[in-house]
C-alpha positions as a LaTeX table, in Angstrom:
\begin{tabular}{lrrr}
\hline
Residue & $x$ (\AA) & $y$ (\AA) & $z$ (\AA) \\
\hline
Unk1 & 24.44 & 16.99 & 3.38 \\
Unk2 & 23.78 & 14.63 & 0.46 \\
Unk3 & 21.16 & 12.81 & 2.49 \\
Unk4 & 19.13 & 15.98 & 3.05 \\
Unk5 & 19.27 & 16.90 & $-0.61$ \\
Unk6 & 17.90 & 13.54 & $-1.71$ \\
Unk7 & 15.35 & 13.65 & 1.08 \\
Unk8 & 14.01 & 17.01 & $-0.02$ \\
Unk9 & 13.72 & 15.84 & $-3.62$ \\
Unk10 & 11.33 & 13.01 & $-2.83$ \\
Unk11 & 9.41 & 15.04 & $-0.27$ \\
Unk12 & 8.64 & 17.56 & $-3.01$ \\
Unk13 & 6.76 & 14.78 & $-4.82$ \\
Unk14 & 4.20 & 14.65 & $-2.02$ \\
Unk15 & 1.01 & 16.66 & $-2.48$ \\
Unk16 & $-0.81$ & 18.75 & 0.13 \\
Unk17 & $-4.42$ & 18.56 & $-1.08$ \\
Unk18 & $-6.52$ & 15.72 & $-2.43$ \\
Unk19 & $-8.44$ & 12.66 & $-1.33$ \\
Unk20 & $-7.54$ & 9.15 & $-0.14$ \\
Unk21 & $-5.86$ & 8.42 & $-3.50$ \\
Unk22 & $-3.48$ & 11.33 & $-2.97$ \\
Unk23 & $-2.81$ & 10.13 & 0.59 \\
Unk24 & $-2.00$ & 6.69 & $-0.88$ \\
Unk25 & 0.51 & 8.25 & $-3.28$ \\
Unk26 & 2.09 & 10.29 & $-0.47$ \\
Unk27 & 2.39 & 7.15 & 1.69 \\
Unk28 & 3.97 & 5.19 & $-1.18$ \\
Unk29 & 6.51 & 7.97 & $-1.76$ \\
Unk30 & 7.46 & 8.11 & 1.93 \\
Unk31 & 7.50 & 4.31 & 2.36 \\
Unk32 & 9.72 & 3.85 & $-0.69$ \\
Unk33 & 12.46 & 5.72 & 1.13 \\
Unk34 & 12.30 & 3.54 & 4.25 \\
Unk35 & 14.36 & 0.46 & 5.07 \\
Unk36 & 11.24 & $-1.74$ & 4.82 \\
Unk37 & 10.90 & $-0.95$ & 1.11 \\
Unk38 & 14.03 & $-2.96$ & 0.33 \\
Unk39 & 12.57 & $-6.15$ & 1.83 \\
Unk40 & 10.02 & $-6.86$ & $-0.94$ \\
Unk41 & 9.11 & $-5.91$ & $-4.52$ \\
Unk42 & 5.31 & $-6.12$ & $-4.09$ \\
Unk43 & 3.32 & $-4.48$ & $-1.30$ \\
Unk44 & $-0.25$ & $-4.72$ & $-0.15$ \\
Unk45 & $-1.96$ & $-1.50$ & 0.78 \\
Unk46 & $-5.17$ & $-0.79$ & 2.70 \\
Unk47 & $-6.82$ & 2.51 & 3.49 \\
Unk48 & $-9.44$ & 3.69 & 5.93 \\
Unk49 & $-11.24$ & 6.97 & 6.57 \\
Unk50 & $-11.21$ & 7.75 & 10.29 \\
Unk51 & $-13.20$ & 10.28 & 12.29 \\
Unk52 & $-11.48$ & 13.55 & 13.16 \\
Unk53 & $-10.48$ & 14.13 & 9.53 \\
Unk54 & $-7.82$ & 11.41 & 9.34 \\
Unk55 & $-7.05$ & 9.06 & 6.44 \\
Unk56 & $-5.19$ & 5.87 & 7.34 \\
Unk57 & $-2.94$ & 4.04 & 4.90 \\
Unk58 & $-1.22$ & 0.75 & 5.69 \\
Unk59 & 1.63 & $-0.71$ & 3.61 \\
Unk60 & 2.95 & $-4.24$ & 4.11 \\
Unk61 & 5.12 & $-6.51$ & 1.99 \\
Unk62 & 2.92 & $-9.04$ & 0.15 \\
Unk63 & 4.13 & $-12.63$ & $-0.24$ \\
Unk64 & 0.88 & $-14.05$ & $-1.58$ \\
Unk65 & 0.40 & $-15.20$ & $-5.17$ \\
Unk66 & $-2.65$ & $-14.90$ & $-7.39$ \\
Unk67 & $-3.48$ & $-18.24$ & $-8.95$ \\
Unk68 & $-5.13$ & $-18.54$ & $-12.34$ \\
Unk69 & $-6.86$ & $-21.67$ & $-13.54$ \\
Unk70 & $-7.65$ & $-21.53$ & $-17.27$ \\
Unk71 & $-7.02$ & $-17.76$ & $-17.15$ \\
Unk72 & $-9.51$ & $-17.19$ & $-14.32$ \\
Unk73 & $-8.27$ & $-15.80$ & $-10.99$ \\
Unk74 & $-9.02$ & $-17.96$ & $-7.97$ \\
Unk75 & $-10.17$ & $-15.49$ & $-5.32$ \\
Unk76 & $-10.35$ & $-11.74$ & $-5.32$ \\
Unk77 & $-7.59$ & $-9.85$ & $-7.12$ \\
Unk78 & $-6.47$ & $-6.43$ & $-5.95$ \\
Unk79 & $-7.81$ & $-3.98$ & $-8.51$ \\
Unk80 & $-5.64$ & $-0.84$ & $-8.21$ \\
Unk81 & $-1.92$ & $-0.25$ & $-8.19$ \\
Unk82 & 0.87 & 2.28 & $-8.18$ \\
Unk83 & 4.29 & 1.46 & $-9.49$ \\
Unk84 & 6.99 & 3.52 & $-7.82$ \\
Unk85 & 10.76 & 3.07 & $-7.67$ \\
Unk86 & 10.58 & $-0.40$ & $-9.29$ \\
Unk87 & 8.11 & $-1.61$ & $-6.68$ \\
Unk88 & 4.43 & $-2.47$ & $-6.98$ \\
Unk89 & 1.83 & $-1.27$ & $-4.46$ \\
Unk90 & $-1.63$ & $-2.89$ & $-4.83$ \\
Unk91 & $-4.99$ & $-2.50$ & $-3.09$ \\
Unk92 & $-8.71$ & $-3.12$ & $-3.34$ \\
Unk93 & $-10.86$ & $-0.12$ & $-4.15$ \\
Unk94 & $-14.62$ & $-0.63$ & $-4.33$ \\
Unk95 & $-15.07$ & 3.03 & $-5.32$ \\
Unk96 & $-13.32$ & 2.61 & $-8.68$ \\
Unk97 & $-13.42$ & 0.29 & $-11.65$ \\
Unk98 & $-10.74$ & $-2.36$ & $-11.81$ \\
Unk99 & $-7.54$ & $-1.12$ & $-13.45$ \\
Unk100 & $-7.40$ & $-2.98$ & $-16.77$ \\
Unk101 & $-3.62$ & $-3.41$ & $-16.52$ \\
Unk102 & $-3.56$ & $-5.04$ & $-13.07$ \\
Unk103 & $-3.18$ & $-8.65$ & $-14.30$ \\
Unk104 & $-0.38$ & $-7.66$ & $-16.68$ \\
Unk105 & 1.38 & $-5.74$ & $-13.91$ \\
Unk106 & 0.99 & $-8.59$ & $-11.39$ \\
Unk107 & 2.40 & $-10.98$ & $-14.00$ \\
Unk108 & 5.37 & $-8.68$ & $-14.58$ \\
Unk109 & 6.16 & $-8.76$ & $-10.86$ \\
Unk110 & 5.74 & $-12.57$ & $-10.77$ \\
Unk111 & 2.71 & $-12.44$ & $-8.47$ \\
Unk112 & 0.55 & $-14.50$ & $-10.85$ \\
Unk113 & 0.92 & $-18.24$ & $-11.32$ \\
Unk114 & $-1.00$ & $-20.26$ & $-13.88$ \\
Unk115 & $-1.90$ & $-23.62$ & $-12.37$ \\
Unk116 & $-4.14$ & $-26.52$ & $-13.26$ \\
Unk117 & $-5.42$ & $-27.16$ & $-9.74$ \\
Unk118 & $-5.15$ & $-25.48$ & $-6.34$ \\
Unk119 & $-3.39$ & $-27.39$ & $-3.56$ \\
Unk120 & $-3.24$ & $-26.86$ & 0.20 \\
Unk121 & 0.16 & $-25.15$ & 0.03 \\
Unk122 & $-1.37$ & $-22.39$ & $-2.11$ \\
Unk123 & $-3.40$ & $-20.91$ & 0.73 \\
Unk124 & $-3.27$ & $-17.26$ & 1.79 \\
Unk125 & $-0.17$ & $-16.63$ & 3.89 \\
Unk126 & $-0.26$ & $-14.30$ & 6.86 \\
Unk127 & 3.01 & $-13.51$ & 8.60 \\
Unk128 & 2.28 & $-11.76$ & 11.89 \\
Unk129 & 5.98 & $-10.98$ & 12.37 \\
Unk130 & 6.26 & $-9.04$ & 9.10 \\
Unk131 & 6.59 & $-5.31$ & 9.68 \\
Unk132 & 4.84 & $-2.62$ & 7.71 \\
Unk133 & 3.97 & 1.03 & 8.18 \\
Unk134 & 0.66 & 2.62 & 9.11 \\
Unk135 & 0.31 & 6.23 & 7.99 \\
Unk136 & $-2.20$ & 8.71 & 9.38 \\
Unk137 & $-2.81$ & 11.79 & 7.22 \\
Unk138 & $-4.75$ & 14.94 & 8.01 \\
Unk139 & $-7.51$ & 15.01 & 5.39 \\
Unk140 & $-7.28$ & 18.80 & 4.98 \\
Unk141 & $-3.47$ & 18.88 & 4.67 \\
Unk142 & $-1.92$ & 15.64 & 3.42 \\
Unk143 & 1.58 & 16.91 & 4.23 \\
Unk144 & 0.72 & 16.58 & 7.92 \\
Unk145 & 1.04 & 12.93 & 8.83 \\
Unk146 & 2.42 & 10.50 & 11.34 \\
Unk147 & 3.60 & 6.98 & 10.74 \\
Unk148 & 4.24 & 3.94 & 12.85 \\
Unk149 & 6.10 & 0.75 & 12.06 \\
Unk150 & 3.88 & $-2.17$ & 13.01 \\
Unk151 & 2.64 & $-5.61$ & 12.05 \\
Unk152 & $-0.98$ & $-4.61$ & 12.71 \\
Unk153 & $-2.80$ & $-3.35$ & 9.62 \\
Unk154 & $-5.16$ & $-0.37$ & 10.09 \\
Unk155 & $-6.52$ & $-0.55$ & 13.62 \\
Unk156 & $-10.21$ & 0.16 & 14.19 \\
Unk157 & $-9.42$ & 3.32 & 16.09 \\
Unk158 & $-6.33$ & 5.47 & 16.08 \\
Unk159 & $-4.51$ & 6.37 & 19.26 \\
Unk160 & $-2.46$ & 9.26 & 17.90 \\
Unk161 & $-3.47$ & 12.88 & 17.66 \\
Unk162 & $-2.41$ & 14.74 & 14.56 \\
Unk163 & $-4.01$ & 18.03 & 15.57 \\
Unk164 & $-5.72$ & 18.19 & 12.17 \\
Unk165 & $-8.38$ & 20.70 & 13.12 \\
Unk166 & $-7.29$ & 24.31 & 12.69 \\
\hline
\end{tabular}
């Protein structure tokens, strides 16, 4: 009984209408209540607009650091974030201006390291065994969605049918 009450509380935070940003927030809310959320403090997020009125959101624990040399990031820095339940969810968004607080927030979560020189052991890490969740939302009703636990981030085409068209 307690489980259902807490479940309904967080589900009420999800929103039915909006765009890909709303779908991102809904995915973060759902993911934060999964067992995978306890495995990391920082998560990388990607999104994709599919045909058939579907928005895809992928969430995966992020183990990579951002390195600064003389205050300048080496490589591209994710430019948007949501902080939810003491966890940080970051992504790239070419449609928006960079969030001015992103560096401060990444520093707070110990994702940023100031270094004098980059070495080989500072390369991008990709762990193909790490599990994440891909979410597929109906664009016209963001409360209709399916999710799958996977290590593959946002496939080119989706193989599920959400029955989004009314």
